[in-house]
C-alpha positions as CSV (number, residue, x, y, z in Angstrom):
1,M,28.4,28.0,19.1
2,V,24.0,27.9,19.0
3,Q,22.3,24.2,20.1
4,L,19.4,23.2,18.4
5,P,16.8,21.2,20.6
6,P,17.3,17.4,20.8
7,D,14.0,17.3,19.3
8,L,14.7,19.3,16.3
9,L,17.4,16.7,15.3
10,N,15.0,14.1,15.8
11,P,14.0,13.1,12.5
12,L,11.0,11.2,13.4
13,M,9.7,14.2,14.5
14,W,10.1,16.4,11.5
15,I,8.5,12.7,9.3
16,L,5.5,13.2,11.6
17,A,4.8,17.2,12.0
18,L,5.4,18.1,8.1
19,P,2.3,15.7,7.2
20,L,0.5,16.8,10.4
21,S,1.2,20.2,10.0
22,G,1.2,20.8,6.4
23,A,-3.0,18.7,6.4
24,A,-3.7,21.7,9.0
25,F,-2.2,24.6,6.6
26,L,-3.3,23.1,3.5
27,A,-7.1,23.3,4.2
28,V,-6.6,26.8,4.9
29,V,-4.5,28.2,1.5
30,P,-7.1,30.1,-0.5
31,R,-5.9,28.7,-4.1
32,W,-5.9,25.3,-4.6
33,R,-2.9,25.3,-7.3
34,Q,-0.6,26.7,-4.9
35,A,-2.2,23.9,-3.0
36,A,-1.1,21.2,-5.5
37,W,2.3,21.7,-5.3
38,L,2.8,23.2,-1.7
39,N,1.5,19.6,-1.0
40,V,4.4,18.3,-3.4
41,L,7.2,20.0,-1.0
42,I,6.0,19.7,2.1
43,S,5.6,15.7,0.8
44,L,9.0,16.1,-0.3
45,G,10.3,17.3,3.4
46,T,9.3,14.1,4.8
47,F,10.8,12.0,2.4
48,L,13.7,13.7,3.1
49,A,13.1,13.4,6.6
50,S,12.6,9.8,6.2
51,L,16.6,9.4,4.6
52,A,17.7,10.5,7.7
53,L,17.0,7.8,9.8
54,F,19.5,5.6,8.2
55,S,22.0,8.2,9.9
56,H,20.0,9.3,12.9
57,R,18.0,6.4,14.3
58,P,16.3,7.7,17.7
59,E,16.0,6.2,21.0
60,P,12.8,4.3,21.4
61,G,9.9,6.4,23.7
62,N,6.9,5.3,24.8
63,L,4.6,5.8,21.8
64,L,6.9,5.9,19.0
65,F,10.4,4.0,17.9
66,I,12.2,2.8,14.9
67,D,13.5,-0.3,14.6
68,D,15.1,-2.4,11.5
69,F,11.5,-3.3,10.8
70,N,9.9,-0.4,10.5
71,I,12.8,2.1,9.1
72,Y,12.6,0.8,5.3
73,L,8.5,1.1,5.1
74,V,8.7,4.4,6.6
75,V,11.2,5.6,3.5
76,L,9.0,3.4,0.9
77,T,5.8,5.1,2.6
78,A,7.5,8.6,2.4
79,F,8.8,8.1,-1.3
80,V,6.0,7.0,-3.2
81,G,3.5,9.3,-1.4
82,F,6.2,12.3,-2.5
83,T,5.6,11.0,-5.9
84,T,2.3,10.3,-6.1
85,A,1.5,14.0,-4.5
86,M,3.9,15.1,-7.8
87,F,1.5,12.8,-10.0
88,S,-1.6,14.8,-8.4
89,A,-0.8,18.1,-8.6
90,A,-0.8,17.3,-12.7
91,Y,-3.9,14.7,-12.8
92,I,-6.1,17.2,-10.4
93,N,-4.6,20.3,-12.2
94,R,-6.7,18.4,-15.1
95,E,-9.7,17.1,-13.2
96,S,-10.7,21.4,-12.6
97,K,-11.0,21.7,-16.2
98,S,-13.2,18.9,-16.7
99,K,-15.4,20.8,-14.4
100,R,-15.7,17.4,-12.4
101,L,-14.1,19.0,-8.6
102,S,-15.0,22.3,-7.6
103,P,-11.8,24.5,-6.0
104,K,-13.3,23.8,-2.7
105,H,-13.0,19.6,-3.4
106,L,-9.9,20.7,-4.6
107,R,-7.8,21.9,-1.5
108,F,-9.8,19.5,0.7
109,Y,-8.3,16.8,-1.7
110,H,-4.7,18.3,-0.9
111,A,-5.5,18.6,2.8
112,M,-7.2,15.3,2.9
113,Y,-3.4,13.5,1.3
114,Q,-1.1,15.2,4.0
115,A,-3.6,13.3,6.6
116,F,-3.3,10.5,5.1
117,L,0.2,10.0,4.9
118,F,0.6,10.8,8.8
119,T,-1.7,8.4,9.4
120,M,0.0,5.3,7.6
121,L,3.7,7.3,9.0
122,L,1.8,6.9,12.2
123,A,1.2,3.6,12.3
124,L,4.3,2.5,10.6
125,T,6.5,4.2,13.6
126,A,3.8,3.5,16.6
127,N,5.1,1.8,20.0
128,N,2.0,1.7,21.3
129,I,-0.3,-1.0,19.9
130,G,-3.4,1.3,21.0
131,V,-1.8,4.2,19.1
132,M,-1.2,1.7,16.3
133,W,-5.3,0.7,16.4
134,V,-5.7,4.7,16.5
135,A,-3.8,5.6,13.6
136,V,-5.5,2.5,11.2
137,E,-8.7,3.9,12.1
138,A,-7.7,7.1,11.0
139,A,-6.2,6.3,8.0
140,T,-9.6,5.0,7.3
141,L,-11.5,8.5,7.7
142,T,-9.1,10.2,5.5
143,T,-9.3,7.7,2.9
144,V,-13.2,7.7,3.0
145,L,-13.5,10.9,2.3
146,M,-11.2,10.9,-0.8
147,V,-12.8,7.7,-2.5
148,S,-16.3,10.2,-2.1
149,L,-14.2,13.0,-3.4
150,Y,-16.3,13.2,-6.9
151,R,-19.8,13.5,-4.9
152,T,-21.0,11.0,-7.8
153,R,-23.8,8.2,-6.3
154,E,-21.4,6.1,-7.3
155,A,-18.7,7.2,-5.2
156,I,-20.8,7.9,-2.1
157,E,-21.6,4.4,-2.3
158,A,-17.6,2.9,-2.8
159,A,-17.3,5.5,0.5
160,W,-19.8,4.2,2.7
161,K,-19.2,0.3,1.2
162,Y,-15.3,1.1,1.8
163,F,-16.6,2.5,5.8
164,I,-18.5,0.4,6.7
165,L,-16.9,-2.8,6.0
166,C,-13.1,-1.7,7.0
167,S,-14.8,-0.3,10.0
168,V,-16.2,-3.4,10.7
169,G,-12.8,-4.9,10.9
170,I,-11.0,-2.2,12.5
171,G,-13.6,-3.1,15.2
172,L,-13.1,-6.5,15.5
173,A,-9.5,-5.4,15.4
174,L,-9.8,-3.0,18.2
175,F,-11.4,-6.3,20.3
176,G,-7.8,-8.4,19.6
177,T,-5.8,-5.8,20.4
178,I,-7.7,-5.8,24.1
179,L,-7.0,-9.3,24.3
180,V,-3.9,-8.8,23.6
181,Y,-3.2,-6.4,26.9
182,L,-5.0,-8.5,28.8
183,A,-2.7,-11.4,28.1
184,A,0.3,-9.4,28.6
185,Q,-1.1,-7.4,31.8
186,P,-0.2,-10.2,34.2
187,V,3.4,-9.9,33.1
188,M,3.9,-6.6,31.6
189,G,1.7,-4.4,34.7
190,D,-0.9,-1.8,33.8
191,G,-0.5,1.5,31.5
192,A,1.5,2.0,28.4
193,P,4.7,-1.0,28.9
194,A,2.3,-3.8,28.2
195,M,1.3,-2.0,25.0
196,A,4.6,-1.6,23.8
197,W,6.0,-3.4,21.1
198,T,9.5,-2.9,22.3
199,L,8.9,-4.6,25.9
200,M,6.5,-6.9,24.8
201,I,8.5,-8.9,22.1
202,K,10.9,-9.5,25.1
203,R,8.4,-11.2,26.8
204,A,6.0,-12.6,24.8
205,S,7.0,-15.9,26.0
206,L,5.4,-15.6,29.3
207,F,1.9,-14.1,27.6
208,Q,-1.1,-16.2,28.2
209,P,-1.4,-18.7,25.5
210,E,-5.3,-19.1,25.6
211,L,-5.7,-15.3,25.2
212,M,-2.7,-15.0,22.7
213,S,-4.8,-17.3,20.1
214,L,-7.8,-16.0,20.0
215,A,-6.6,-12.6,20.3
216,F,-4.7,-13.5,16.2
217,A,-7.5,-14.7,14.9
218,F,-9.7,-11.5,15.7
219,L,-6.7,-9.0,14.6
220,L,-6.1,-11.3,10.9
221,V,-9.8,-11.3,10.2
222,G,-9.9,-7.2,11.5
223,Y,-6.6,-6.0,9.7
224,G,-7.1,-8.1,7.1
225,T,-9.9,-6.6,6.4
226,K,-7.8,-3.9,5.6
227,V,-5.8,-5.7,3.5
228,G,-7.5,-6.7,1.2
229,L,-8.1,-10.2,1.4
230,A,-10.6,-12.3,-0.1
231,P,-13.1,-13.1,1.3
232,L,-13.0,-9.8,2.6
233,H,-12.3,-7.7,0.2
234,A,-15.7,-6.5,-1.0
235,W,-14.3,-2.9,-0.3
236,L,-11.4,-2.4,-2.5
237,P,-12.9,-2.9,-6.1
238,D,-15.7,-0.2,-5.3
239,A,-13.0,2.0,-3.4
240,H,-10.2,2.2,-6.6
241,A,-13.0,2.4,-8.6
242,E,-14.6,5.0,-7.8
243,G,-11.8,7.4,-6.1
244,P,-9.1,9.8,-7.6
245,T,-6.8,7.9,-9.3
246,P,-3.8,9.1,-7.2
247,I,-5.3,8.1,-4.2
248,S,-5.5,4.5,-5.9
249,A,-2.2,4.3,-6.0
250,V,-1.0,4.9,-2.3
251,L,-4.7,2.7,-1.3
252,S,-3.0,0.1,-3.3
253,G,0.7,0.9,-2.9
254,L,1.1,2.1,0.6
255,L,-2.3,1.5,2.9
256,L,-2.2,-1.9,2.4
257,N,1.3,-2.5,3.6
258,V,0.5,-0.9,6.4
259,A,-2.6,-3.1,7.7
260,L,-0.3,-5.9,6.7
261,Y,2.6,-4.6,8.8
262,A,0.6,-4.7,11.9
263,I,-0.6,-8.0,11.3
264,L,3.1,-9.4,11.0
265,R,3.9,-7.1,15.0
266,F,1.3,-9.6,16.2
267,K,3.0,-12.6,14.6
268,M,5.7,-11.8,15.8
269,L,4.5,-11.6,19.5
270,M,3.0,-15.1,18.2
271,A,6.0,-16.4,17.1
272,V,8.1,-16.0,20.5
273,N,5.2,-17.8,22.3
274,P,5.4,-21.9,21.9
275,Q,1.9,-23.2,23.5
276,A,0.4,-19.6,21.4
277,L,-1.8,-20.9,18.2
278,Q,0.7,-20.6,15.2
279,P,0.0,-18.1,12.7
280,G,1.2,-20.2,10.0
281,P,-1.8,-22.0,8.5
282,L,-4.2,-19.4,9.2
283,M,-2.0,-16.7,6.7
284,I,-1.3,-19.7,4.9
285,G,-5.5,-20.2,3.7
286,M,-5.8,-16.7,3.2
287,G,-3.1,-15.5,1.1
288,C,-4.0,-18.9,-1.1
289,S,-7.4,-17.9,-1.0
290,S,-6.8,-14.5,-2.3
291,I,-4.4,-15.4,-4.9
292,F,-7.0,-17.2,-6.1
293,I,-10.1,-15.5,-6.2
294,A,-8.4,-12.0,-7.4
295,A,-6.8,-14.5,-10.6
296,F,-10.7,-15.8,-11.8
297,M,-11.8,-12.2,-10.7
298,L,-9.6,-10.9,-13.1
299,Y,-11.1,-12.2,-16.4
300,R,-14.4,-10.9,-15.7
301,R,-13.7,-7.4,-15.2
302,G,-14.7,-4.6,-17.4
303,D,-13.5,-1.3,-15.7
304,I,-9.3,-1.0,-15.8
305,K,-9.3,0.1,-12.4
306,R,-11.1,-2.8,-10.9
307,L,-8.9,-5.0,-12.9
308,F,-6.1,-3.4,-10.9
309,A,-7.6,-3.5,-8.0
310,Y,-8.4,-7.1,-8.4
311,S,-4.8,-7.2,-9.0
312,S,-3.9,-6.0,-5.3
313,V,-6.2,-8.7,-3.5
314,E,-4.0,-11.3,-5.6
315,H,-0.3,-9.9,-4.6
316,M,-1.5,-8.7,-0.7
317,G,-2.2,-12.6,-1.1
318,I,0.9,-14.2,-2.2
319,M,3.1,-11.5,0.8
320,T,0.6,-12.7,3.3
321,F,1.6,-16.3,2.7
322,A,4.8,-15.8,2.1
323,F,5.1,-14.2,6.1
324,G,2.9,-17.1,6.5
325,M,5.3,-19.5,5.3
326,G,7.9,-17.7,7.3
327,G,11.6,-18.8,7.1
328,P,14.5,-16.5,6.3
329,L,14.1,-17.3,2.5
330,A,10.3,-17.3,2.7
331,N,10.1,-14.2,4.6
332,F,12.7,-12.1,2.7
333,A,10.6,-12.9,-0.7
334,G,7.7,-11.6,0.9
335,L,9.5,-7.9,2.4
336,L,11.0,-7.7,-1.0
337,H,7.4,-8.4,-3.0
338,M,5.7,-5.5,-0.6
339,T,8.4,-2.9,-1.5
340,M,8.0,-4.1,-5.6
341,H,4.4,-4.0,-5.2
342,S,4.3,-0.7,-3.8
343,L,6.6,0.7,-6.8
344,V,4.8,-1.3,-9.8
345,K,1.4,-0.8,-8.5
346,S,1.3,2.3,-8.0
347,A,2.9,3.2,-11.3
348,I,0.4,1.4,-12.9
349,F,-2.2,3.4,-11.6
350,F,0.0,6.4,-12.8
351,A,0.1,5.2,-16.3
352,V,-3.9,3.9,-15.8
353,G,-5.3,7.5,-14.5
354,L,-3.1,10.1,-17.7
355,I,-4.7,6.8,-20.1
356,T,-8.1,7.5,-18.6
357,Q,-8.1,11.5,-19.3
358,A,-7.0,10.9,-22.4
359,T,-9.3,8.7,-23.9
360,G,-12.7,9.6,-21.2
361,T,-12.8,5.9,-20.8
362,K,-11.9,3.4,-17.8
363,R,-13.9,1.0,-20.6
364,I,-11.5,-1.8,-21.1
365,A,-13.6,-2.8,-24.3
366,D,-12.8,1.0,-25.5
367,I,-9.5,0.8,-24.8
368,R,-7.1,0.3,-28.0
369,G,-4.3,0.7,-29.5
370,L,-2.3,2.8,-27.0
371,T,1.0,1.7,-27.9
372,A,-0.2,3.7,-31.9
373,S,-1.9,6.7,-30.3
374,Q,0.1,7.6,-27.0
375,P,3.7,5.7,-27.8
376,L,5.6,6.8,-24.6
377,L,2.2,6.2,-22.1
378,G,0.9,3.1,-24.3
379,W,5.0,1.7,-24.0
380,C,4.9,2.3,-20.1
381,F,1.8,0.8,-19.2
382,V,3.0,-2.5,-20.8
383,V,6.1,-2.7,-19.0
384,G,4.1,-1.9,-15.9
385,V,1.6,-4.7,-16.9
386,L,4.8,-7.2,-17.3
387,A,6.0,-5.5,-14.2
388,I,2.9,-7.2,-12.3
389,A,1.9,-10.0,-14.0
390,G,5.4,-11.5,-12.9
391,L,7.7,-11.1,-16.1
392,P,11.8,-11.2,-15.4
393,P,13.5,-9.0,-15.1
394,M,11.4,-7.3,-13.1
395,G,11.4,-7.4,-9.3
396,I,8.7,-8.6,-8.9
397,F,9.6,-12.0,-11.0
398,M,12.2,-12.4,-8.4
399,S,10.2,-12.0,-5.7
400,E,7.5,-14.1,-6.6
401,F,10.2,-16.8,-8.1
402,L,11.4,-16.9,-4.1
403,V,8.2,-16.8,-3.0
404,V,7.8,-20.3,-5.5
405,S,11.0,-21.7,-4.4
406,S,11.2,-22.0,-0.3
407,T,7.7,-23.1,-0.8
408,F,8.9,-25.9,-2.9
409,E,11.8,-27.1,-0.6
410,R,9.0,-26.9,2.7
411,N,6.2,-27.9,1.1
412,P,5.9,-29.1,-2.4
413,L,2.1,-29.7,-2.2
414,L,1.8,-26.3,-1.6
415,A,3.6,-24.6,-4.3
416,V,1.1,-26.1,-6.8
417,P,-1.6,-24.2,-6.4
418,V,0.4,-21.4,-5.9
419,M,2.1,-21.6,-9.4
420,L,-1.3,-22.4,-10.5
421,G,-2.7,-18.5,-9.4
422,L,-0.1,-17.1,-10.6
423,L,-0.2,-18.7,-13.9
424,V,-4.1,-17.5,-13.9
425,T,-3.1,-14.1,-13.0
426,F,-0.7,-13.7,-15.7
427,G,-2.9,-15.1,-18.6
428,A,-5.4,-12.6,-17.5
429,L,-3.4,-9.6,-17.4
430,I,-1.5,-10.2,-20.2
431,L,-5.2,-10.8,-22.5
432,R,-6.6,-7.2,-21.3
433,M,-2.9,-5.6,-21.8
434,T,-2.9,-7.1,-25.3
435,G,-6.5,-5.2,-26.4
436,M,-5.6,-2.8,-24.8
437,A,-2.2,-1.8,-25.9
438,F,-1.9,-3.2,-29.4
439,G,-4.0,-3.4,-32.2
440,E,-6.3,-0.4,-34.0
441,P,-7.0,3.0,-31.8
442,S,-10.6,3.1,-31.5
443,P,-11.7,6.8,-30.2
444,L,-14.7,7.1,-28.9
445,P,-17.5,8.8,-30.5
446,G,-17.6,12.8,-29.5
447,L,-14.5,12.6,-27.2
448,D,-13.6,16.7,-26.1
449,I,-10.1,16.8,-27.9
450,G,-9.0,19.8,-25.5
451,K,-9.9,17.0,-22.1
452,R,-6.7,15.3,-23.2
453,P,-4.2,15.7,-20.9
454,S,-1.8,18.9,-21.7
455,A,2.1,18.5,-22.2
456,F,3.1,19.6,-18.7
457,T,0.2,16.8,-17.6
458,Y,1.6,14.3,-19.2
459,S,5.3,15.1,-18.6
460,V,4.7,15.4,-14.8
461,G,3.1,12.1,-14.7
462,M,5.1,10.4,-17.1
463,L,8.2,11.4,-14.4
464,P,6.8,9.3,-11.2
465,M,5.7,6.9,-13.5
466,G,9.0,6.1,-15.1
467,A,11.3,6.4,-11.9
468,H,8.8,3.4,-10.4
469,L,9.1,1.2,-13.0
470,L,13.4,1.7,-13.1
471,L,13.9,1.1,-9.5
472,A,11.3,-1.8,-10.3
473,L,13.7,-3.2,-13.4
474,A,17.1,-2.3,-11.0
475,A,15.8,-4.7,-8.3
476,G,15.1,-7.4,-10.8
477,I,19.1,-7.3,-11.9
478,Y,21.0,-6.6,-8.7
479,L,19.5,-5.7,-4.8
480,P,22.0,-3.6,-3.3
481,E,24.1,-5.2,-0.4
482,P,22.2,-2.9,2.2
483,L,19.3,-4.0,1.3
484,V,19.9,-7.6,1.3
485,V,21.4,-6.8,4.7
486,W,17.8,-5.2,6.1
487,F,15.8,-7.6,4.7
488,Q,17.8,-10.4,5.9
489,S,17.7,-8.9,9.2
490,V,13.8,-8.5,9.5
491,A,12.7,-11.9,7.5
492,K,14.9,-13.3,11.4
493,M,12.9,-11.6,13.5
494,L,9.8,-12.3,11.5
495,G,10.5,-15.7,12.7
């Protein structure tokens, strides 16, 4: 009987090899239409390989590992990556007909999409703080190229702002990473062992607390820039507004999670070192500032993509606040919110992509009566906005309820500003959604009806959107026992 090499049975190898090799292959595929559907197939293979982690978890190595914390985030990233690739195939097809993108740019887009997935999955599975930093930096570079895809003045400006601000943040994160290594070196020795999560967490209580405290301040600001926490969020609205809509979906739904994951890994090291700075108050402060700044900025947005970009700032603030509070219930709420936000926000950007293609505009004032002109798309958009605003019975309502209730239990005064921020956000989103979804449709003068999405584009775009919203609804009604056990296990790890 033929035995396969052990590496071929390791799902972690396939999870990383498929998008990396796929990026190289898609870069040379001559026809962009073929590249679009190959992108979908490669993403599907990555998602199926991630599911295999539940039945076969590989032993940790010097560079890569899988534990209770990152296994579900890997599956979530691969799933949203697959559904967004499906949406991209149809969305980019319509963009090609509008002559906004050349065949060369279209092929480049799909290759960079797989490179982007690879960098995020590498960051999530890295067992080395240096490798994780490199992966997050590589994710920045790939998304910069995709944000500037349309090559307009606004797109180039947004890409440069993204590159400059996030590079400064990543530079600060590198300095923090070096400080963590210096704090660990006297205990762990030189080389890779002093940078491996699985080894560091066992002896982090012995690390130099002064260096660890200084390191976490740099890490929170550095990776916090990538998370989009206020006041470090200036790159995020421009990047969402000017890049292709599918990239907005994975930026909000996935990349922000990866940066927050990096902060939480370092928070775990801080939690077991009682003499070091406690990260909770810093995270609570940045979380509250993000919630409030985003909540009030939502009222002044005139661009539909910028509107939901600021919504992402608010929701990342909620997660950071929850993890800053700490404890089993608040950490559970943060993990649930991370998952629900990924599903719902990506679904909203799918809807936004179809809406902007149908109406020919991103201006909120020019989008009216969607439920009358396009009932299915309009009502899905309404459900998505109600979900992201925290209305029951969607999953985000449950996670926000747990955040507020756990805060009331431990510090009632902190719960008041959080509830106020959530109410202000709810009002802004409902106000904007009402104008766009209801009332008399107002078609734009001179809009070419031929530029509206075809039936195929429409159906392919609606499928992943519907799947995400149904999953968010199901989670709000009933959480499967394995998922609850996973959240509880990770909540304990986070401290």
